[in-house]
C-alpha positions as a LaTeX table, in Angstrom:
\begin{tabular}{lrrr}
\hline
Residue & $x$ (\AA) & $y$ (\AA) & $z$ (\AA) \\
\hline
Met1 & $-2.18$ & 6.63 & $-13.10$ \\
Val2 & 0.30 & 4.06 & $-12.03$ \\
Gly3 & 3.59 & 4.83 & $-9.08$ \\
Gln4 & 6.49 & 2.39 & $-7.93$ \\
Thr5 & 7.79 & 2.42 & $-4.25$ \\
Ile6 & 10.99 & 1.61 & $-3.02$ \\
Tyr7 & 10.14 & 0.75 & 0.89 \\
Pro8 & 13.76 & 0.36 & 2.70 \\
Pro9 & 13.75 & $-2.70$ & 5.19 \\
Gly10 & 11.28 & $-1.97$ & 8.39 \\
Ser11 & 10.12 & 1.04 & 6.95 \\
Thr12 & 6.45 & 1.54 & 6.41 \\
His13 & 4.24 & 3.56 & 4.32 \\
Glu14 & 1.25 & 6.16 & 6.61 \\
His15 & $-1.57$ & 4.95 & 6.97 \\
His16 & $-4.37$ & 6.56 & 4.60 \\
Leu17 & $-7.16$ & 5.92 & 1.44 \\
His18 & $-8.15$ & 7.61 & $-1.40$ \\
Pro19 & $-11.88$ & 8.67 & $-1.80$ \\
Asp20 & $-12.51$ & 9.00 & $-5.65$ \\
Ala21 & $-9.84$ & 5.30 & $-6.64$ \\
Glu22 & $-9.27$ & 2.37 & $-5.96$ \\
Glu23 & $-5.06$ & 0.66 & $-6.40$ \\
Val24 & $-4.40$ & $-2.42$ & $-7.47$ \\
Val25 & $-0.40$ & $-3.03$ & $-5.22$ \\
Ile26 & 2.03 & $-5.34$ & $-6.73$ \\
Val27 & 4.70 & $-7.19$ & $-4.75$ \\
Met28 & 8.09 & $-7.13$ & $-7.25$ \\
Ser29 & 10.60 & $-7.83$ & $-5.42$ \\
Gly30 & 10.73 & $-7.97$ & $-1.12$ \\
Arg31 & 8.80 & $-9.33$ & 1.18 \\
Gly32 & 6.44 & $-6.99$ & 3.62 \\
Trp33 & 3.63 & $-7.03$ & 4.79 \\
His34 & $-0.21$ & $-4.08$ & 3.80 \\
Arg35 & $-2.90$ & $-3.34$ & 5.44 \\
Val36 & $-5.94$ & $-2.83$ & 4.40 \\
Gly37 & $-9.17$ & $-2.38$ & 6.96 \\
Ser38 & $-8.72$ & $-4.39$ & 9.85 \\
Glu39 & $-7.03$ & $-6.99$ & 8.03 \\
Phe40 & $-3.58$ & $-7.24$ & 7.37 \\
Tyr41 & $-1.92$ & $-9.65$ & 4.77 \\
Asp42 & 1.79 & $-10.99$ & 4.05 \\
Ile43 & 3.24 & $-10.18$ & 0.65 \\
Gly44 & 6.13 & $-11.02$ & $-1.17$ \\
Pro45 & 7.36 & $-11.24$ & $-4.39$ \\
Gly46 & 4.26 & $-11.72$ & $-7.28$ \\
Asp47 & 1.37 & $-11.42$ & $-5.12$ \\
Ile48 & $-1.51$ & $-8.32$ & $-6.13$ \\
Val49 & $-3.39$ & $-6.66$ & $-2.82$ \\
Phe50 & $-5.95$ & $-4.51$ & $-4.10$ \\
Ile51 & $-8.14$ & $-2.39$ & $-1.97$ \\
Pro52 & $-11.05$ & $-0.97$ & $-2.58$ \\
Ala53 & $-11.98$ & 3.22 & $-2.84$ \\
Asn54 & $-12.30$ & 4.86 & 0.36 \\
Ala55 & $-10.29$ & 1.66 & 2.51 \\
Ala56 & $-7.77$ & 2.52 & 5.10 \\
His57 & $-4.50$ & 1.45 & 3.55 \\
Ser58 & $-0.89$ & 0.78 & 4.52 \\
Ala59 & 2.21 & $-1.17$ & 3.75 \\
Gly60 & 5.83 & $-2.00$ & 5.94 \\
Ala61 & 8.84 & $-3.66$ & 4.12 \\
Asp62 & 9.96 & $-6.69$ & 6.22 \\
Pro63 & 13.21 & $-5.73$ & 8.80 \\
Asp64 & 15.65 & $-7.67$ & 6.86 \\
Glu65 & 14.65 & $-6.51$ & 3.52 \\
Leu66 & 14.04 & $-4.07$ & 0.77 \\
Met67 & 10.52 & $-4.47$ & $-1.01$ \\
Val68 & 9.69 & $-3.15$ & $-4.44$ \\
Ile69 & 6.07 & $-1.92$ & $-5.63$ \\
Leu70 & 4.26 & $-1.07$ & $-8.07$ \\
Trp71 & 0.63 & 0.77 & $-7.30$ \\
Ile72 & $-2.17$ & 1.12 & $-9.89$ \\
Leu73 & $-4.60$ & 3.52 & $-9.36$ \\
Gly74 & $-7.98$ & 2.92 & $-11.28$ \\
Gly75 & $-10.63$ & 5.63 & $-11.84$ \\
Ala76 & $-8.28$ & 8.57 & $-11.18$ \\
Pro77 & $-6.19$ & 10.38 & $-13.89$ \\
Ser78 & $-3.81$ & 11.34 & $-10.72$ \\
Leu79 & $-3.14$ & 11.43 & $-7.80$ \\
Ala80 & $-4.66$ & 14.55 & $-7.12$ \\
Lys81 & $-7.60$ & 13.61 & $-8.90$ \\
Ala82 & $-7.69$ & 10.00 & $-6.72$ \\
Gly83 & $-7.83$ & 11.79 & $-3.29$ \\
Tyr84 & $-4.55$ & 11.29 & $-0.97$ \\
Leu85 & $-6.26$ & 11.64 & 2.77 \\
Ala86 & $-4.08$ & 10.91 & 5.57 \\
Val87 & $-6.05$ & 8.38 & 8.45 \\
Pro88 & $-4.56$ & 8.24 & 12.22 \\
Thr89 & $-4.55$ & 4.71 & 13.33 \\
Ile90 & $-2.62$ & 2.33 & 15.86 \\
Leu91 & $-0.50$ & $-0.30$ & 14.06 \\
Pro92 & 0.06 & $-3.57$ & 15.82 \\
Asp93 & 3.40 & $-5.00$ & 16.30 \\
Arg94 & 3.42 & $-7.78$ & 13.25 \\
\hline
\end{tabular}
């Protein structure tokens, strides 16, 4: 399954995981961050982030930039089969 997410400047996506699918994120434009487990990565155009199945992750755009990503779920034919579970967490300031 392939999808696109557009993050308005300063926006974030909740911390979550997919129990039954790996995910690959490709940054098409803009800059921001991606958190996988406890690791933070600064990301920009052309960067790729791999998220193992069942790994908690979240992302956000820099305060002054719109960010566009493509995401690909591997190992499941749909988001329903991949599973989606919100994971409560406190994200530190970046």
